Structures are given as C-alpha cells and as structure tokens.
N, C-alpha and C positions, 0 to 999 in steps of 0.2 A: 537417762532412760532410753530403752531400746525403741520406743515409739516416738521419741522427740523429733527425729528427722521428718516423720510423717506429719506431725502436728505443725512443724515449721513450714513445710511446703504446701500442705493442704488445709491448714488451720483456718484462720479468719473466723474464729468463734465457733467452729464446728465441733471442736473437741475440748475436753477438760483433762488436765493432767493431775493425777494424785499419786504422790510418792509415798511408799511405805517406808517409814524411817528405820534405821538400824539394820539394813540388809543391803547386800550387793546384788540382789535378785535382778535378772534381766528379762523379766516377763511383763507383758502388758495385757490389759483387758480393755477392749473397746466396747462401748455400749452406745448405740445410736441415741441422739437427743430426741428421736421420735418416741423413745420408750423411757420417759423420766421416772415412771414408777419402778421400772426394773433397776435403774440406777439407785434409787432410794433403797430398794430391797437389798441390793448388793452392799451398800454402805452400812445398813443395819446389821447384816450378817457378819461383815468384816469387823464391825465394832464389837459384836457379841463374841466372835472368835478371839478377838484381842483380850476382852475382859475375862473370859473363862479360861484363858491359857491355851486354847487350841492353836492359835497362830504361833505361839512360842514353841509348843511341842512339835509342830510341823517344821519350823525353822531348825530345831535341834535334830529332828529325824533326818532331814535332808541336808544337814551340815551348812545351814545358812546363817548360823549365829556366829 
C-alpha cells in the first residue's frame, strides 16, 4: 500500500490500514481518529458501493480489474 511507509514511521496506533481486495490501486484515504463517525460512514458507503456493483463498475471504467 502507498500509505504503508507513513503508517510504519508515524503509526503507533494512530492509523488503521484497510486494503481493498482484488485491485492494484495505489491510492490511500486517511481519516483522523478524531472523526470516528466519518470513518463509519465511509465504511458504510464503500460496502454499499461494493454490494450494488458501483465499485466493480468504477474498477472496470478505470481499468483496475
């Protein structure tokens, strides 16, 4: 992951890493732990996008599949 070096050098429980399976995408999204509700909302939206096929369509559109 492209953010892994940051987590390794600045980590100590400050960050969580979530990998989207079946992609070689090199993009990272950082959300401060000061905003746990935002992180929950992002998780919900990503799950919905996965379930309804939006993520698959975006991966195909941008040749990430």
